[in-house]
N, C-alpha and C positions, 0 to 999 in steps of 0.2 A: 380848802381852797374855794373861793366864791366863784360860782358859775355866772358868766355874763349872759343874760337872757337875749335870745334873738328877738328883735322888735315885734315881729308878728306873733310871737308866742306869749307876749305879756297879757293880752285879754284872756287867753285860756288859762294862764297861771292864776289870774285873779278869780276866775270862775272855780278853779280847782280849790283854791284856798277857802273860798266861800262855802263850798260843799263840804270840805273837811270840818268846818266849824258848825255846819248845820245838818249833819247826817252821816257823812262818811266816818266820822270819829267813833261811831257806834259799831262799826264793822270789825271783824276779827283783826288782830294785830298783824298777822302775816299778809292779809289782803291790803291793809293800809300801807304797809312797808312796800309791797309790790307796786301799788299805785304811785306812791311818792317817788320811788326809783324811776318809774316810767315817766313821770312828770318832769323830773330832773333831766332825763334824757331828751325829752321833747323841747324843754326850755333851752337847752344848749344847742340842739340841732336846728330848730326852726324848720320851715318847709323846704323841700329840695328844689329851690328856685335857681340856684347858681348853674350856669351853663358849663363852665370849665370844670373838668374833673368829675362830672356828674353823669357818667355813662348810662346808668340805669334809667335815667329820666331824659335821655337825649332827645326823644321824639315827643315828649309830653311836657308842655309848659303849664305848671301848676300855679303860675303867678296869679290868675284870677281867684284861686282858692286862698292863697296867702294874703291877698289884699282885702278879702271880704270880711274877716272877723266874724265867723259864724257863731250863733248863739247856742250855748249849752242849755238844754231844757232842764228845769228843776226835776227832782225825783218824784214830785207829786204827779199822778197820772191825770188824764182827762176825766171828766165826769162820765158816768155810765151812759147818760143820755147822748153825749157826743160820740162815744164809742159805738153805741147802738146805731147811730145815724150812718156809721161807716160799714155796717154789716153787709149791705149790698155790694159795696166796693170790695170787701174782703171775699165775699162769695164769688165775685166775678173772676177772682184770681186763682181759684182752686177747684178741685174736684170734690163734690160733697161726700164722697165715700172715703176720702183720705183722713188720716189723723192730722191734726194741725196745732201748731202754736202760733199765736198772733201777737205781734208787738207793734204798737202804734207810737211813733216818735220815741222808740226805745223802751217803752213801758209795756210790760206783759199785760195782756187783756184776756183773762180767764174765761169770761162768758162768751167770747168769740172763738175759743179754742176747744179742741176735742182730743183728749189724750188717751193713748192705749193703756191697758192694764198689764201687759206682758213685760214691760220694761220700765225703767225709771226715765220718764220724760217729764221735764218740769222747767220752771223758771230757774235759772242758775242761782239767783239770789236766795231762792227758797231751799236750795239743796246744800248750801254752804255748811250747815251744821250736820246734816244726815250723811253727807258724802265727803267730809273734810279730807281724809287721806287721799282719795282718788282725785279730787279736784286739785288739791295742792300739788300732786304729782305731775299733773298735765297742764293746768291752766297757765298760759303764758310761758311754758317751758319749751315749746316747739317753734314759736314765732318770735325770734329775737327782736328786741326793740331798741337796744343800745345805739344802733346805727340806722334805724329805719323810723323816720319821723311819724308817718301815719300810724304805724303799729304802736309806737310809743304813746301817741295821743289817745288811741282807742283804749290801751291798757291803763292809762292814767285815770280814765273815767269809767273803768270797768265796774259794773254793778249787775244790771239785769241782762238776760240773754237766754239762749236755749241750751239745755243740758240733757244729753242722752247717754244713758249707760245701759248697754245691752249685755245681759249675763251670757256666760259661755253656752254654746249649743242652743241658741235662741234665734228665732226669725220673726221679724215684724210681718204681720199678716197683710199689710198694705203700706203704701208710701206715707212717710211722715213729712208734712209740709210745714216749713218754717217761713212765716210771712212777716217781713219787716216793711211796714208801711210808714212812710213819712207824710205827714199832713201839711207841714209848713204853714201852720196856722198863723205864725208870725214869719216875716221874711228872714232869710238867712238862718234857718234852723239847722243845727247839726245833730244828726242821729248816729249812734255808734253801735250797730248790731254786733253781738258776740255769740258764737256757737262753739260748744265743746261737746264732741261725740266720742265715746269710747265703745268700740264694737268688740265684744268679748270673743274669746277663742272659739272658732268654728261657727260663729254667728253670721247672720245675713240681714242686711237692711237696705232700704231705698230711702234716701233723703232728698227732698226738693227744697231749695231755698229760693224765695222770690223777694226781690227788692223793687219797690214801686213808690211813686210819689206823684204829685200834681204837676200840671203844666203851668207855665207862665209865672213861676215863682222860683227864685234861686234858693237852693238848699244843698247841703252836703251829707252824703251817706258814707261813713267810713267804717267798713266792716272787716271782721276777722273771724275765720272758722278754723278750728283745730280738730283734726280728724285722726283718731288713733285706731288702727285696724290691727287687731291681734292675730295670733297664729291661726292660719287656715280660715280666717274670716273674710267676708266679702261685703263691700259697700259700693252701691250704685248711687252716684251723687250728681244732682242736676242743679245748676245755678242759673236762674232766670232773671235777667236784669231788664226792668221795664220802667225806668225812671222817666220823669217829665222832661220837656224840651229845654228847661233851664236847670236841671238837676246835675250835680256833680257826684261822682261815685268813685271811691277807691276801695277795692276789695282785696283782701289777702287770705288765701286758703293754704293751709299746710296739712298734708297727709303724711302719716308715718306708718309704714307697713312692716308687719312682723313676718315670721317664717311662713311661706306658703300663702300669704294674704294677697287679695286682689282688690284693686281700687279702679273703678270705672267712673270717669267724670265727663259730663257734657256741660259746656258753658254756652249760654245763649245771650247775646247782647243785642238789644233792640232800641233802647232809649238813651236819654242822658245827653247833656251838652258836652261833657268831658268825662270819660270813663277810663279807669286804669284797673286792670285785673292782674294780681300776682298769684300764680298758682304754682305751688312747690310740692313735689312728691319725693319723699325719702324712702328708697327701697333698702331697708335696713336689715334684711335677713335673706338667706338663700331661698330661691323659688318664689319670691314675691314678684308681683307684676302689676302694671298699671296700663290703662288705656285712657288717653286724654284727648277728647274731641271738643271742638268749639266752632260756633257759627256766629259771626258778627255782621249785622246789617245796619248800615248807616247812610243817612241822606242829609240834605241841607248843609249845615256847617258842623255836624257832629264830629267828635274826635274819640276814637276808641283804641286803646293800647293794651295788648295782651303780652305779659311776660310769663313764660312757662319754663320752669326749671325742674329737671328730673335728675336726681342724684342716685346713681347706682353705687351704693356703698358696699355691697356684698356681691360675691360671685353668683352665677346662675340666676340672674334676674332679667326680666324682660319689660320692655316698654314700647308702646305704640302711640303716636301723637299725630293727629290730623286736625288742622284748623282751616276754616274757609271763611272768606269775607266777600260781601257784596256791597259795593259802594256807589252811591249816586250823588248828584249835586256837587258841593264843594267838600264833601266828607273827607276826613283824614283817618287813616288807621296805621297802627304799628304792630308788628309781631316780632318778639324776641324769644326764640326757643333755644334753650341751653341744656345740653345733656352732658353730665359728668360721669365718667367711669373711673372710679378710684383705683389706686394701685392694688394689685392682687385681686381685683374684682373680675376674674376671668369668666369666660363663657357668657358674657352679657350680649343680649340681642336687643338692639334699639333702633327705631326708625322714626323719623320726624318729617312732616310735610306741612307746608302752608300754601294755600292757593287762594287767589283773589280775582274776582270778576268786577271790572270797572265799567259802570253804566254811563259814566260821564267823562268827558275829556278833562274836567277840572278836579275829579276825584284823585286821591293820591294815597299810596300805601308804602310804608318802609318795612322791609323784612330783613331780619338779622338772625339767621340760624347759626348755631355754634355747637361744636363738640369739644370736650376736654377729656382726652382719653389717656389714662396712665397705666393701662394694662394692654397686653399684646395678643391675647386670644379672645377677640371680640368680633361681633358682626354688627356694624353700625352704618347707617346711611341717612341722608337728609336731602330734601328737595324743596324748591320754592318756585312759584310761578304766578305771574300777574298779567292780565290782559283783558281785552274786551270780548264781546260775543264773537264766536267763530263764524266767519262769513260762509264757509262751506256748509256748516251744520244748518245755518239759517236758510241757505239756498236749498238744501235737501228737503227741509220741511215745507218750504214754499212750493217746491216742485211736486209735492204730494197734495196740493190744494189748500194748504193752511195759510191764512193771511199773515202779513208781516208782524202785526202786533201780537197775534196769538202764538206765532212761532217764537217770537222773542220771549214771551212769558213762559213758554214750555221749557226753553233752554235755561232760563234763569232759575225756574223752579227745579229743574233736574239737577242743577249745580248745588242747590241747597239740600236736596233730598239725600245726597250721599251722607250727610251728617244725621238727618232726621231718621234715616233707616237704621242707624246704629243703636237707637233707643230701644231697649229690650222690654220695658214695661208698657203695655198697650195704652193705659190711661195717661201716662206721662207723654207718650208719643202723640196721642190725640191732642193734648193741651199744647205741646210745642208746635205741632202741625198748624193749629189754628192761629197761634201767635205769629208764626212765620208768614202765613198766608196774608194776614192783615198788614204786616209790615211791608211785604213785597208790593201790595196794592198801593201803599203810600209812596214807595220808591218809584 
């Protein structure tokens, strides 16, 4: 049966066919088949612009993305001189003591990267031959693309990306920083970062992902991260979004937890004109647990949408979720937190909260918490609150001799600090603290 292509998908289909003829055809058969299947899915789906029956995107209009026809970069990378000119920009995003993989417009940049020796950390494209069974087992197996347009689009053009395989009973000695930088050398550039991390049994790692790009230029970053955390392993994961004021970002993160595994995630949203984060955690074995925190700061006309889904598939699993937003100007935010407790998943302990501080009468947030509970011996709760600075707290500080502006800053800062203080790694906390301080000054 012939699939009728959605009109906005046609330019991407043409780019895909061109790449198949000029490079993709040399890749392994299984990868070519995967990409073709994903392209067929995207061609049929198009972008999720329809309002009726499109609950997942109820508060996020992706019409500007659908109308823009972003350009797919060729697989040839920038010249070394251009990449070297971005070295200072890359250095400003990271800690010099961390390991790091750097991608510029989706292309791996080895001379700006610093890789550890204790684990397999490499460009995904360079590991297809050496780690074929492991990559085939997990790549695109945990983030379904048949009904998700942005996931399908990323998978269709899958090539380079970050690959981490941590053997059993191994610990990374310092954070691994994955830097995805969009230069938008030409307007309406599309970069599609991809991360695959497999944390072996009993191992520990800290991963920091940074997404950044220029101001005053429209571009799209469409990212996917698949994180597989094996038995009794632990992963601390930080996602720092620092896009420019005309950048669009759609990110999907899928974590799959084994028996006794723990996943800790902190999402920080600072930039971007339109941002959508999809964070999914599957607690697929007893005694697995996750802690999902997020802080989103938006001003002007920024739009930030977080959809966080936790699936308690097995009994004796635990989750904690806390997201906080600070909004000024005409900013818009949305938070959809959904927790599912499957049938017979008894003894689940889950808690979800979203809190928002509105610094302007014109700022707006939509919050939609949801529980889907199919077991009867569980402990679950959720809460949501949105409001402005508490006048009693402001009066208390002013009565202690603190002027109005400083008192206001202290209260806003204290609101954000609840998330910052959950960061366990001192160097990561320092980086996040500085980023938040700068953004709050702008707000």
